[in-house]
C-alpha positions as CSV (number, residue, x, y, z in Angstrom):
1,M,11.7,49.7,-34.5
2,L,11.0,48.4,-31.0
3,S,13.0,50.5,-28.5
4,M,13.4,49.0,-25.0
5,R,15.7,50.9,-22.8
6,L,16.9,50.5,-19.3
7,S,16.1,54.1,-18.6
8,S,16.9,56.0,-15.4
9,S,13.4,55.5,-14.3
10,S,13.5,51.7,-14.7
11,A,16.9,51.6,-13.0
12,A,15.4,53.6,-10.1
13,V,12.5,51.3,-9.8
14,F,14.7,48.2,-9.7
15,S,17.3,49.7,-7.3
16,S,15.1,51.4,-4.9
17,G,12.3,48.8,-4.9
18,C,9.6,51.5,-4.7
19,R,10.6,52.5,-1.1
20,R,7.4,54.5,-0.8
21,C,5.5,51.2,-0.7
22,M,7.5,49.6,2.1
23,A,6.3,51.3,5.3
24,S,8.3,48.8,7.4
25,L,9.9,45.4,7.3
26,P,8.1,42.4,8.7
27,S,9.5,41.4,12.1
28,W,10.6,37.9,10.8
29,A,12.4,39.2,7.7
30,T,16.1,38.8,7.5
31,L,16.6,41.1,4.5
32,D,15.5,44.4,3.1
33,P,14.3,44.0,-0.6
34,T,15.1,47.6,-1.3
35,S,18.8,46.9,-0.8
36,L,19.0,43.8,-3.0
37,G,21.3,44.4,-5.9
38,S,22.5,47.7,-4.6
39,A,24.0,47.1,-1.2
40,P,27.8,46.6,-1.3
41,T,27.5,43.6,1.0
42,P,24.8,41.2,-0.5
43,H,22.4,39.2,1.5
44,S,23.6,35.7,2.4
45,V,21.0,33.0,2.0
46,E,21.3,30.1,4.5
47,N,20.4,26.4,4.6
48,L,18.0,25.0,7.1
49,V,18.4,21.5,8.5
50,N,17.4,20.0,11.8
51,G,15.7,23.2,12.8
52,K,18.9,25.3,12.4
53,W,19.9,27.9,9.9
54,N,23.5,27.4,8.6
55,P,25.8,28.8,5.8
56,S,27.9,26.5,3.7
57,T,31.7,26.5,3.1
58,K,31.2,27.7,-0.5
59,S,28.7,30.2,-2.0
60,L,27.3,31.1,-5.4
61,I,27.1,34.8,-6.3
62,I,23.8,35.7,-7.9
63,P,24.3,38.7,-10.2
64,N,22.0,41.6,-10.5
65,P,19.8,40.4,-13.5
66,M,19.1,44.0,-14.6
67,D,22.6,45.6,-14.3
68,K,25.8,43.7,-14.8
69,D,27.8,46.6,-13.2
70,A,25.7,46.6,-10.0
71,P,26.4,44.6,-6.8
72,P,25.1,41.0,-6.7
73,V,21.5,40.4,-5.5
74,C,22.7,37.8,-2.9
75,T,24.9,34.9,-2.3
76,V,23.5,31.4,-2.0
77,P,25.1,28.3,-0.3
78,D,26.8,26.1,-2.8
79,T,26.5,23.1,-0.6
80,Q,29.0,20.4,-1.3
81,L,28.7,16.6,-1.2
82,D,30.6,16.4,2.0
83,E,28.0,18.7,3.6
84,L,25.0,16.5,2.9
85,A,25.2,14.3,5.9
86,P,22.9,16.4,8.1
87,F,20.3,16.4,5.4
88,I,20.5,12.7,4.8
89,E,20.2,12.0,8.5
90,S,17.2,14.3,8.7
91,M,15.5,12.3,6.0
92,K,16.4,9.0,7.7
93,R,14.6,10.0,10.9
94,V,11.3,10.3,9.1
95,P,9.3,7.1,9.1
96,K,7.5,5.8,6.0
97,S,4.2,6.4,7.8
98,G,5.0,10.2,7.8
99,V,5.1,12.7,10.6
100,H,1.3,12.5,10.8
101,N,-1.4,10.4,9.1
102,P,-5.1,9.7,9.7
103,L,-4.2,7.5,12.7
104,K,-1.1,9.3,14.1
105,N,-0.5,12.8,15.4
106,V,-3.8,13.9,14.0
107,E,-3.7,17.2,15.8
108,R,-1.1,18.3,13.2
109,Y,-3.8,18.5,10.6
110,L,-5.4,21.2,12.7
111,Q,-2.0,22.9,13.4
112,F,-1.3,23.2,9.7
113,G,-4.8,24.5,9.1
114,E,-4.0,27.3,11.5
115,I,-0.5,27.9,10.1
116,S,-2.0,28.1,6.6
117,R,-4.7,30.5,7.8
118,K,-2.1,32.8,9.4
119,A,0.3,32.7,6.4
120,G,-2.6,33.5,4.0
121,E,-3.6,36.4,6.3
122,A,0.0,37.6,6.3
123,L,0.4,37.6,2.5
124,S,-2.9,39.6,2.3
125,D,-1.4,42.3,4.4
126,P,-0.3,45.1,2.0
127,T,3.1,45.6,3.6
128,I,4.0,41.9,3.6
129,A,2.6,41.4,0.1
130,E,4.9,44.3,-1.1
131,F,7.8,42.8,0.7
132,F,7.5,39.6,-1.4
133,I,6.6,41.4,-4.6
134,Q,9.8,43.4,-4.4
135,T,11.8,40.3,-3.4
136,I,10.5,38.4,-6.4
137,Q,11.2,41.4,-8.7
138,K,14.8,41.6,-7.6
139,T,15.5,38.0,-8.3
140,V,13.2,37.2,-11.3
141,P,12.5,40.6,-12.9
142,K,8.8,40.8,-13.9
143,S,6.2,43.6,-13.8
144,H,4.8,44.6,-10.5
145,A,1.4,43.3,-11.6
146,Q,2.8,39.9,-12.5
147,A,4.7,39.6,-9.2
148,A,1.6,40.8,-7.3
149,G,-0.5,38.2,-9.0
150,E,1.9,35.5,-7.8
151,V,1.6,36.7,-4.2
152,H,-2.2,37.0,-4.5
153,V,-2.6,33.4,-5.8
154,T,-0.3,32.1,-3.0
155,A,-2.3,34.0,-0.3
156,K,-5.6,32.7,-1.7
157,F,-4.3,29.1,-1.7
158,L,-3.2,29.4,1.9
159,Q,-6.5,30.8,2.9
160,N,-8.3,27.9,1.1
161,F,-6.6,25.4,3.4
162,G,-7.1,27.2,6.6
163,G,-9.2,25.7,9.4
164,D,-10.6,22.2,8.8
165,N,-9.8,22.1,5.1
166,T,-6.3,20.7,5.8
167,R,-7.8,17.6,7.5
168,F,-10.5,17.3,4.8
169,L,-7.7,16.5,2.4
170,A,-7.2,13.3,4.4
171,K,-10.9,12.4,4.4
172,S,-11.3,8.6,4.4
173,F,-14.2,6.5,3.1
174,G,-15.7,3.2,4.2
175,V,-17.3,0.2,2.5
176,P,-19.4,-2.5,4.2
177,G,-17.7,-5.8,4.4
178,D,-18.8,-9.4,3.6
179,H,-20.0,-10.3,7.0
180,Y,-20.8,-8.9,10.5
181,G,-17.8,-7.1,12.0
182,Q,-16.0,-6.5,8.7
183,F,-15.6,-3.0,7.3
184,S,-13.0,-1.5,4.9
185,H,-11.6,2.0,5.2
186,G,-9.7,3.8,2.5
187,H,-7.2,6.4,3.7
188,R,-4.9,8.9,2.1
189,W,-1.4,8.1,3.5
190,P,1.8,10.1,3.4
191,F,5.1,9.0,1.9
192,G,7.2,10.2,4.7
193,P,10.5,11.7,3.6
194,V,10.0,13.7,0.3
195,A,11.9,16.2,-1.8
196,I,10.7,19.2,-3.8
197,I,12.9,20.7,-6.6
198,A,11.4,24.0,-7.6
199,P,11.9,26.3,-10.6
200,F,13.0,29.9,-10.8
201,N,10.1,31.5,-12.8
202,F,7.5,31.5,-10.0
203,P,9.9,31.7,-6.9
204,L,7.0,32.0,-4.4
205,E,3.9,30.4,-5.9
206,I,5.1,27.1,-7.2
207,P,7.3,26.0,-4.2
208,V,4.8,27.3,-1.6
209,L,1.9,25.4,-3.2
210,Q,3.9,22.1,-3.4
211,L,5.6,22.6,-0.1
212,M,2.3,23.1,1.8
213,G,0.7,20.3,0.0
214,A,3.5,18.0,1.2
215,L,3.2,19.2,4.7
216,F,-0.6,19.0,4.8
217,M,-0.6,15.3,4.0
218,G,2.0,14.4,6.7
219,N,5.3,14.4,4.8
220,K,8.7,15.8,5.8
221,P,10.0,17.7,2.8
222,V,13.4,18.9,1.9
223,L,13.1,21.9,-0.5
224,K,15.7,22.7,-3.1
225,P,14.8,26.0,-4.7
226,A,16.4,27.4,-7.9
227,E,19.7,29.2,-7.0
228,K,18.7,32.4,-8.7
229,C,15.7,33.0,-6.5
230,A,16.4,31.0,-3.3
231,L,16.1,34.0,-1.0
232,V,12.3,34.2,-1.7
233,M,11.6,30.8,-0.1
234,E,14.1,31.5,2.6
235,Q,12.0,34.4,3.6
236,F,8.7,32.5,3.3
237,I,10.0,29.8,5.6
238,H,10.9,32.5,8.1
239,L,7.2,33.6,7.8
240,L,6.0,30.0,8.4
241,H,8.1,29.8,11.5
242,H,6.5,33.0,12.6
243,C,3.1,31.5,12.0
244,G,3.8,28.6,14.3
245,M,5.5,25.9,12.1
246,D,8.0,23.8,13.9
247,R,11.5,24.5,12.6
248,N,12.1,20.8,12.1
249,D,9.2,20.4,9.7
250,V,11.0,21.6,6.6
251,D,14.6,21.4,5.4
252,L,15.9,24.0,2.9
253,L,18.9,22.9,0.8
254,N,20.6,25.3,-1.5
255,C,22.9,23.5,-3.9
256,Q,23.6,22.7,-7.5
257,G,21.8,19.9,-9.4
258,P,24.4,17.1,-9.0
259,V,24.4,17.6,-5.2
260,A,20.6,17.5,-5.0
261,E,20.7,14.3,-7.0
262,Q,23.1,12.7,-4.5
263,L,20.8,13.6,-1.6
264,I,17.8,12.0,-3.4
265,L,19.8,8.8,-4.3
266,N,21.5,8.4,-0.9
267,S,18.7,9.1,1.5
268,P,15.3,7.3,2.0
269,I,13.4,10.0,0.0
270,R,10.3,8.1,-1.3
271,L,9.0,10.8,-3.6
272,T,10.5,13.8,-5.4
273,Q,8.2,16.4,-7.0
274,F,10.1,18.1,-9.8
275,T,9.1,21.2,-11.7
276,G,11.4,22.2,-14.5
277,S,13.0,21.0,-17.8
278,S,12.1,17.7,-19.5
279,R,15.7,16.8,-19.7
280,V,16.3,16.9,-15.9
281,A,12.9,15.3,-15.3
282,E,13.7,12.3,-17.5
283,M,17.1,11.9,-15.8
284,L,15.6,11.9,-12.3
285,L,12.9,9.5,-13.3
286,E,15.6,7.1,-14.6
287,K,17.9,7.3,-11.6
288,T,15.1,7.1,-9.0
289,K,13.3,4.3,-10.9
290,G,10.2,6.4,-11.4
291,K,9.8,7.9,-7.9
292,V,9.2,11.4,-9.3
293,K,6.1,13.4,-10.0
294,I,6.8,15.9,-12.7
295,E,5.5,19.1,-14.1
296,D,8.0,19.6,-16.9
297,A,8.2,21.5,-20.1
298,G,5.1,23.1,-21.5
299,F,5.1,23.7,-25.3
300,D,1.6,25.1,-25.1
301,W,-0.7,25.7,-28.1
302,K,-3.5,28.1,-28.8
303,I,-6.0,27.5,-31.6
304,L,-8.2,30.4,-32.9
305,G,-11.4,29.0,-34.5
306,P,-13.1,30.3,-37.6
307,D,-15.6,32.5,-35.7
308,V,-13.9,35.9,-35.5
309,D,-15.0,38.5,-33.0
310,D,-13.5,40.7,-30.2
311,V,-10.3,41.0,-32.1
312,D,-8.7,43.6,-29.8
313,Y,-9.3,41.3,-26.8
314,V,-7.9,38.2,-28.4
315,A,-4.8,40.2,-29.6
316,W,-4.3,41.4,-26.1
317,Q,-4.6,37.9,-24.6
318,C,-2.2,36.5,-27.2
319,D,0.3,39.1,-26.2
320,Q,-0.1,38.4,-22.5
321,D,0.1,34.7,-22.9
322,A,3.2,34.8,-25.0
323,Y,5.2,37.7,-23.5
324,A,4.1,38.4,-19.9
325,C,7.0,37.5,-17.6
326,S,9.1,37.6,-20.8
327,G,7.6,34.2,-21.8
328,Q,9.1,32.5,-18.8
329,K,6.0,30.6,-17.8
330,C,5.5,26.9,-18.4
331,S,2.1,27.9,-19.5
332,A,3.2,30.5,-22.0
333,E,1.8,30.5,-25.5
334,S,4.4,28.7,-27.5
335,I,2.5,28.3,-30.8
336,L,-0.5,30.0,-32.3
337,F,-2.7,28.2,-34.8
338,A,-5.0,31.0,-36.2
339,H,-7.8,30.3,-38.7
340,E,-7.1,32.4,-41.8
341,N,-10.1,34.6,-40.9
342,W,-8.1,36.1,-38.0
343,E,-5.3,37.2,-40.3
344,K,-7.8,38.9,-42.6
345,A,-9.3,40.7,-39.5
346,G,-5.9,42.2,-38.7
347,L,-5.0,40.2,-35.6
348,F,-1.3,39.8,-36.4
349,E,-0.8,43.6,-36.8
350,K,-2.5,44.2,-33.5
351,M,-0.3,41.6,-31.8
352,K,2.8,43.3,-33.2
353,Q,1.5,46.7,-31.9
354,N,0.9,45.3,-28.5
355,A,4.3,43.7,-28.3
356,S,5.9,47.0,-29.2
357,T,4.6,48.6,-26.0
358,R,6.6,46.3,-23.7
359,S,9.5,48.0,-22.0
360,L,12.2,47.4,-19.4
361,D,10.9,50.6,-17.7
362,D,8.0,48.7,-16.2
363,L,9.5,45.2,-16.6
364,S,6.8,44.2,-19.0
365,I,9.9,42.8,-20.9
366,A,12.8,41.6,-18.7
367,P,15.9,39.5,-18.7
368,V,15.6,35.9,-19.9
369,L,17.3,33.8,-17.2
370,T,17.8,30.5,-18.9
371,H,18.8,31.5,-22.5
372,T,21.5,33.9,-23.7
373,T,20.7,36.4,-26.4
374,K,23.0,34.4,-28.8
375,N,21.0,31.2,-28.1
376,F,17.7,33.0,-28.6
377,L,18.7,34.5,-31.9
378,E,20.2,31.3,-33.2
379,H,16.9,29.5,-32.6
380,T,15.1,32.3,-34.4
381,G,17.4,32.0,-37.3
382,R,16.9,28.3,-37.6
383,L,13.2,28.7,-38.0
384,L,13.6,31.5,-40.5
385,E,15.5,29.0,-42.8
386,I,12.2,27.0,-43.2
387,P,10.7,27.7,-46.7
388,G,7.9,30.3,-46.4
389,A,8.9,31.3,-42.8
390,K,9.1,35.0,-42.0
391,L,9.8,37.2,-39.0
392,M,6.6,38.8,-37.9
393,F,8.2,41.1,-35.3
394,G,11.1,41.1,-32.8
395,G,14.1,38.9,-33.5
396,K,16.6,41.5,-32.1
397,E,18.5,42.2,-29.0
398,L,17.1,44.9,-26.7
399,D,18.5,48.4,-27.2
400,N,20.6,50.2,-24.5
401,H,20.4,47.6,-21.8
402,N,23.0,46.5,-19.2
403,I,21.8,43.0,-18.6
404,P,24.5,40.4,-17.8
405,K,25.7,38.3,-20.8
406,V,24.8,35.1,-19.0
407,Y,21.2,36.1,-19.5
408,G,19.1,37.0,-22.5
409,A,18.0,40.5,-23.5
410,V,15.6,40.1,-26.5
411,E,12.6,41.7,-27.9
412,P,9.2,39.9,-27.9
413,T,9.4,37.8,-31.1
414,A,7.1,35.9,-33.4
415,V,8.1,33.8,-36.4
416,F,5.5,32.7,-38.9
417,V,5.9,29.2,-40.3
418,P,3.5,27.7,-42.9
419,L,1.6,24.8,-41.4
420,K,2.5,22.2,-44.0
421,E,6.2,23.1,-43.8
422,M,6.0,22.9,-40.0
423,L,4.7,19.3,-40.1
424,K,7.6,18.0,-42.2
425,D,9.8,15.7,-40.2
426,E,12.9,17.9,-40.8
427,N,11.2,20.9,-39.3
428,F,8.7,19.7,-36.7
429,E,11.1,19.3,-33.8
430,A,12.6,22.8,-34.3
431,C,9.2,24.3,-34.5
432,T,7.9,22.6,-31.3
433,T,11.0,23.2,-29.2
434,E,10.1,25.2,-26.1
435,L,12.1,28.4,-25.8
436,F,11.6,29.7,-22.2
437,A,11.7,33.3,-23.5
438,P,9.4,35.9,-25.2
439,F,9.0,33.8,-28.3
440,Q,6.2,32.1,-30.2
441,V,5.6,30.3,-33.5
442,V,2.6,31.5,-35.5
443,T,0.8,29.7,-38.4
444,T,-2.6,29.8,-40.1
445,F,-5.0,27.1,-41.3
446,A,-8.1,26.9,-43.6
447,D,-11.4,25.1,-43.0
448,D,-10.1,22.0,-44.6
449,E,-6.9,22.0,-42.6
450,V,-8.2,21.4,-39.1
451,C,-7.0,17.8,-39.4
452,L,-3.4,19.1,-39.8
453,V,-3.7,21.3,-36.7
454,L,-4.9,18.2,-34.7
455,E,-2.0,16.2,-36.2
456,A,0.4,18.8,-34.9
457,C,-1.1,18.7,-31.4
458,E,-1.0,14.9,-31.4
459,R,2.7,14.9,-32.3
460,M,3.8,17.3,-29.6
461,S,5.6,15.8,-26.6
462,N,4.3,17.9,-23.8
463,H,0.7,18.5,-22.8
464,L,0.4,21.1,-20.1
465,T,-1.8,24.0,-21.1
466,A,-3.8,24.9,-24.2
467,A,-6.5,27.3,-25.4
468,V,-9.4,26.9,-27.9
469,V,-10.4,30.4,-28.7
470,S,-13.8,29.9,-30.2
471,N,-17.5,30.1,-29.2
472,D,-18.4,27.8,-32.1
473,V,-19.5,24.7,-30.1
474,G,-18.9,22.3,-33.0
475,F,-15.3,23.6,-33.5
476,Q,-14.7,23.6,-29.7
477,T,-15.9,20.0,-29.4
478,A,-13.8,18.8,-32.3
479,I,-10.6,20.2,-30.8
480,L,-11.3,19.3,-27.2
481,A,-12.3,15.7,-28.0
482,N,-9.1,15.0,-29.9
483,T,-6.5,16.7,-27.6
484,V,-5.2,15.9,-24.2
485,N,-3.6,19.0,-22.5
486,G,-4.2,18.9,-18.7
487,T,-5.3,22.6,-18.3
488,T,-7.3,23.7,-21.3
489,Y,-9.3,26.9,-21.6
490,A,-12.1,27.1,-24.2
491,G,-14.2,30.0,-25.4
492,R,-13.6,33.5,-26.7
493,R,-11.6,34.5,-23.5
494,A,-9.5,31.3,-23.5
495,R,-5.9,31.7,-22.5
496,T,-2.9,29.4,-22.0
497,T,-1.5,31.1,-19.0
498,G,-3.1,31.1,-15.6
499,A,-2.4,28.9,-12.6
500,P,-4.8,30.3,-10.0
501,Q,-5.7,28.5,-6.8
502,N,-9.2,27.6,-7.9
503,H,-8.6,25.0,-10.5
504,W,-6.2,22.1,-11.4
505,F,-3.0,23.1,-13.1
506,G,-0.9,20.3,-14.5
507,P,-0.2,18.1,-17.5
508,A,-2.4,15.2,-18.7
509,G,-1.6,12.1,-20.7
510,D,1.4,11.2,-18.5
511,A,1.1,8.9,-15.6
512,R,4.0,10.7,-14.0
513,G,2.3,14.1,-14.1
514,A,2.0,16.3,-11.1
515,G,-0.8,18.8,-10.4
516,I,-0.8,21.8,-8.2
517,G,-3.1,24.0,-6.2
518,T,-6.3,22.0,-5.6
519,P,-7.3,19.3,-3.2
520,E,-7.2,16.7,-6.0
521,A,-3.7,17.8,-7.0
522,I,-2.4,17.6,-3.4
523,K,-3.9,14.2,-2.8
524,L,-2.6,12.9,-6.1
525,V,1.0,14.1,-5.6
526,W,1.5,14.0,-1.9
527,S,-0.3,10.9,-0.7
528,C,-1.0,7.3,-1.6
529,H,-4.0,5.1,-1.0
530,R,-4.0,2.8,2.0
531,E,-6.8,0.3,2.7
532,I,-7.4,-0.9,6.2
533,I,-9.9,-3.7,6.6
534,M,-11.4,-4.1,10.1
535,D,-12.5,-7.7,10.8
536,T,-13.3,-8.0,14.5
537,V,-16.1,-10.4,15.3
538,I,-15.7,-14.2,15.4
539,P,-19.2,-15.8,15.0
540,A,-20.6,-17.5,18.0
541,G,-20.2,-21.3,17.8
542,W,-17.5,-21.1,15.2
543,K,-15.9,-24.5,14.3
544,Q,-12.7,-25.0,12.5
545,P,-13.4,-26.1,8.9
546,K,-11.4,-28.5,6.8
547,A,-8.1,-27.0,5.5
548,T,-8.3,-25.9,1.8
């Protein structure tokens, strides 16, 4: 039996925040992460608008996600509709041509190159990195290694766009015209007033990468972070101010969804970038008439080809992909199609053994923040009703925890469903429903059933990440040529998770899709194409022709 206890050691890690690692607090910080969830008076997150930090009349209390009996982690403004006026006015003051563009305030490209360099340097400082690691862990419990990876990727991203690389994003191109004096110039142009709605699961990396992309291209963004982890971006914006960013460049709005919706609909926001659930994404797209770039649900598949080798490594990677951060990644392994050779090689037993080592003590398993335990177990039970389905491991509530009931406390879980049963109309939707939790569906296929695997991939609704675990070039090519997922790894080391700063991360097959992290992603999401045709020279001796 898998025993996962909130032992005295794990409680100490969470409450003390590894004080030995925090030599001092950064000068710009307004909180001490070691006191989050333990101080009797919780930290109060504030809104930022028109360059000023302000509270709101009402607040949301964010419970300690690890201990329902402990003090709250923080309070967050529950901004009301009648408090939106300053945010609406702030957006109204931003012209459609942006705060800067290739012909206006061009010095700001250099300014943001320097701000990005300084912020990247700051996040590379061990003390500041540890400050953010602990702040992340207190709001979205995950292992120290996972939180540190998030800070590392963010730092590298910021370093990538230091110096001239910010203005290189706005690089123009020219094409000779039809006659002397004519020349066309293609420019990347900002949208002006924009909004970012960020998720909880990567409270630093995702909002920072989108926020900075918006700023680099000349937009004025209002950021609405997830309530559970809003204090992370509050602190990062303090860091940006310390690095030289003008306080009027970004607004921070803490509120619930319906209030954010009213801001978007009642102000001249020209683009909203949304990362989160498909349900909310579709609602926003409808209400804004399509003015949204989305990175929504990721029901992500992994296919293990017939060539079996490195079984220990593949088992480890399957465990990491499905259960790191308790499966709360949009890139998490949601379904595993394993060639029957892998089952014969003992892969599934190794996966079970790896999952059994996860513990609350080191936060390698942690609270599920968007599903209750009851909801999780009900979904598991629904799949086990399918003929031939079986519980491979997990399917239980964690032992001896004190996690609040509004969250989930569950063991890493895998349910086997026969491939042909999965493909039946009455089962397919349930089998391909993303559960943002430590959960995956597993199935097997034979040589003559590759077409059924491809059918399953074709019928899925979301196409974010995928992995083809095979060094068989023929098998690789057959899968890659007939699928569409935007970020796909291939080869023996292929994984579904991984959103580093060095390659595109985002969905494919959807004209509304948003990328993140690379120059191509930033230009796609945060700018549009503008063509300016210069036509300056009237030919000598020109005579007016007959009207046409």
